[in-house]
N, C-alpha and C positions, 0 to 999 in steps of 0.2 A: 649163234651158230657163224662159225667160221665161214667167209665166202672166198672161194676160189677165185684165184687171177685168171687163170685158164684152165679148161676142162677138154678131155679129149673128144673130138666130135662123135664118136659112139656111146659116149655117156650125156651129149644135151636131150634134154628133155622138153616137151611143147611147154610154154609160156615160160621159154628163158630167153632173155635178151644176150645177143650176142655181138659184139663189136669189129667193124671193119672199118678202120681208118677211124674219121671222127663220127663215123655213123655207125646207130645202132639199128639192130634189127629183131624183130620178136621171131622165134623160131617156132615152126609149127611142127607138124609129125615129122618124124626121123627114122631112116629104117636103113639096114645093110644088107647088101646081098653080093654076092662073088666077090666080096673083099673089100666093097666099096662101102661106104657111108653116103645116103643122101638124106640132105635137112630140107624141109619146107620152109621158106622165106619168102613171106606173101604168095605173089602168081608164079613163082619162080623155085626152082629145085636145083640146089647146088650140091656138087660132088666132092668129097672128100676122102682122105686116107683114113680109118677107122682112128688112128692113132696121134692124126692131126691135132695139134692145141688151139682151140679157138679162143679167142679172148671175150671174157663175161664183162656184162657191163649190170651195174646195180644203180637203182637209185639211191642217194645220198643225201 
């Protein structure tokens, strides 16, 4: 299966790994309300525009 290099924030699902710089974070619950997508990473919740592209991380 093809693994996309980036994904729109609105398409991130729980259990996917997202890279920020040199760190990868396990995405938790994600939801969109009032035009903003919220994704839980550990104990914090981050805000993104729904179409913002996030870099995916895969074990290789």
